[in-house]
C-alpha positions in Angstrom: 31.3 86.9 0.7 31.9 86.8 -2.8 35.2 87.9 -5.0 34.4 91.2 -6.9 34.7 91.8 -10.8 38.6 92.8 -10.4 38.5 93.5 -14.0 35.5 95.8 -14.1 36.3 99.4 -13.4 33.5 100.9 -11.6 32.4 104.9 -10.8 30.6 105.7 -7.8 29.7 109.3 -6.9 28.6 111.2 -3.7 27.1 114.7 -3.3 30.0 116.1 -1.0 30.8 119.4 1.1 33.5 120.1 -1.1 35.7 123.1 0.6 38.2 125.5 -0.9 41.1 126.9 1.0 43.9 129.4 0.3 46.4 128.0 2.7 49.4 130.2 1.8 49.9 132.7 -0.9 50.4 130.3 -3.5 48.6 127.1 -2.3 45.1 126.5 -3.2 43.5 123.2 -1.8 40.1 121.5 -2.4 39.3 118.7 -0.1 35.8 116.9 1.0 34.5 113.2 1.1 35.1 111.5 -2.0 33.0 108.2 -0.3 30.8 107.7 2.4 30.8 104.5 4.4 27.5 103.0 5.4 25.4 104.9 3.3 22.9 103.0 1.2 22.5 104.1 -2.6 19.7 103.0 -4.4 20.7 101.8 -7.9 17.3 101.1 -9.2 14.1 100.2 -7.1 14.7 97.1 -4.9 18.7 97.4 -5.5 21.1 99.0 -3.0 24.7 99.3 -2.6 26.8 100.6 0.5 30.5 100.6 1.1 31.8 99.0 4.1 34.6 100.9 6.1 37.2 98.4 5.5 36.6 99.1 1.6 39.8 101.2 1.1 42.0 99.7 3.7 44.7 98.3 1.3 44.6 100.7 -1.5 45.5 104.1 -0.4 48.9 103.3 -1.2 48.1 103.0 -4.8 49.3 105.3 -7.4 45.8 107.5 -7.1 45.1 110.4 -9.3 42.6 113.3 -8.7 40.8 114.3 -11.8 38.3 116.5 -13.3 35.2 114.7 -14.5 37.2 111.4 -14.6 39.2 112.7 -17.5 42.7 111.4 -17.3 44.1 114.3 -19.3 43.0 116.8 -16.6 44.9 115.9 -13.6 44.5 118.0 -10.4 47.0 115.9 -8.1 48.7 112.4 -7.3 49.3 110.8 -4.2 52.7 109.9 -5.1 53.5 113.2 -6.0 52.4 114.7 -2.6 49.8 116.7 -4.4 46.9 114.4 -3.1 46.3 113.4 0.3 43.7 110.5 0.9 42.6 109.0 4.4 39.9 107.1 5.8 37.8 107.9 8.9 34.6 106.8 10.6 32.7 108.9 8.0 34.3 107.7 4.9 37.3 108.6 2.4 38.3 112.1 2.8 41.0 113.7 0.1 42.9 117.2 0.0 44.0 118.1 -3.3 46.8 120.8 -3.8 46.3 122.6 -7.0 48.9 124.0 -9.5 48.2 127.4 -9.6 49.6 127.5 -13.2 47.0 124.9 -14.4 44.1 127.2 -15.5 41.7 124.1 -15.5 42.6 123.5 -11.8 42.2 127.3 -10.6 38.9 127.3 -13.0 37.8 124.3 -11.2 38.9 125.8 -7.4 36.6 129.2 -8.3 33.3 126.7 -9.4 33.7 124.7 -6.0 34.5 128.3 -4.3 31.0 129.5 -5.6 29.3 126.2 -5.3 28.8 125.6 -8.7 30.7 122.3 -8.3 30.2 120.3 -5.3 30.4 116.7 -5.7 32.6 114.4 -6.3 33.2 110.5 -7.6 36.0 107.7 -7.4 37.1 104.8 -9.7 37.6 101.5 -8.4 37.7 97.9 -9.0 35.6 95.5 -6.5 37.9 93.0 -5.2 35.4 91.5 -2.3 31.8 92.1 -1.8 29.0 90.8 -0.3 25.1 90.1 -1.4 22.4 90.4 1.3 18.8 89.0 -0.6 16.3 90.9 2.1 12.7 89.3 3.1 11.3 92.1 1.3 12.9 90.9 -2.2 15.4 93.9 -2.3 19.0 93.2 -2.5 22.0 95.2 -1.1 25.5 94.5 -2.1 28.2 95.8 0.5 31.7 96.7 -0.8 34.2 95.2 1.5 37.1 95.8 -0.5 37.9 97.9 -3.2 41.1 98.7 -5.5 41.0 102.5 -5.8 42.4 104.3 -9.2 41.1 107.9 -8.9 38.9 110.3 -7.3 37.0 113.0 -9.0 35.7 116.4 -8.8 32.6 116.2 -10.7 29.8 118.4 -12.3 26.9 115.7 -12.6 27.7 112.8 -10.0 25.6 109.7 -10.5 26.0 106.2 -10.4 27.4 105.8 -14.3 25.2 103.8 -16.3 28.0 101.0 -17.0 28.3 100.5 -13.2 24.4 100.1 -12.7 24.2 97.6 -16.0 27.0 95.6 -14.4 25.0 95.2 -11.1 21.8 94.6 -12.9 23.2 92.1 -15.2 24.5 90.5 -11.9 21.3 90.8 -10.2 19.5 89.4 -13.0 22.1 86.4 -13.3 21.2 85.8 -9.4 17.6 85.9 -9.8 17.6 83.1 -12.3 20.2 81.0 -10.0 17.6 81.3 -7.2 14.5 80.6 -9.7 16.5 77.4 -10.7 17.4 76.4 -7.3 13.7 76.6 -6.5 12.6 74.6 -9.3 14.9 71.9 -8.5 14.0 71.7 -5.0 10.2 71.3 -6.2 11.0 69.0 -8.7 12.8 67.0 -6.0 9.9 67.1 -3.4 7.4 66.0 -6.3 9.5 63.0 -6.8 9.4 61.7 -3.2 
C-alpha cells in the first residue's frame, strides 16, 4: 500500500441509474450511485483502477456539495445543509439530492434526468491511500482504498478526466522506470559475481 496524492484533486465518473422523484408537492429528488465499488475501469490499455468498499468510510462527514458538471457555481445540494444525503452500501456510494424548486438550473436538470437525457454522475476527491498490483500479464491495477471526497456531480459526459488519466499515466511511467532500473541493477550484480 502507498499513500496517495492527497494534494491532487481527481475526478472519476460512472454511468448510473439516476432516478427522479417528486416526494411531496414541493420536494423534487435526484438519486443514484455516484461510485460503484469493485468495478474495474480501464484508464488505458493495460491500466485499470478500482474503488475499494472502504474508500469513503472516513470522508462522508466532510462538507460535500452536489454540483452540475463539477461547476462550483451550480450547487444542487450540500450535506451540511441537509439537502444532500450520502451513504455507502455493498454496491457503492449512493446519494440523494433534494432540489431547490426555485433554482431553474436544478429544475431543468431534474427534467433532463427524468427524460433520460442525463443519467450519469461523477465525483471529485483526493487519493489518501491506494495499492498497486502489477499483474503477470504486464497490466497494472490501482485500488483506491481511502479517498477524501469533496463533491459529487450529475454530469452530461462522464469520463475519467484527462488530468486524472495523465496523472496516473505519469505515475505508471515512473514505476516502469523504477522497475527497469531495479532489473538493470539486479543483472549488473549477477554479472559481477
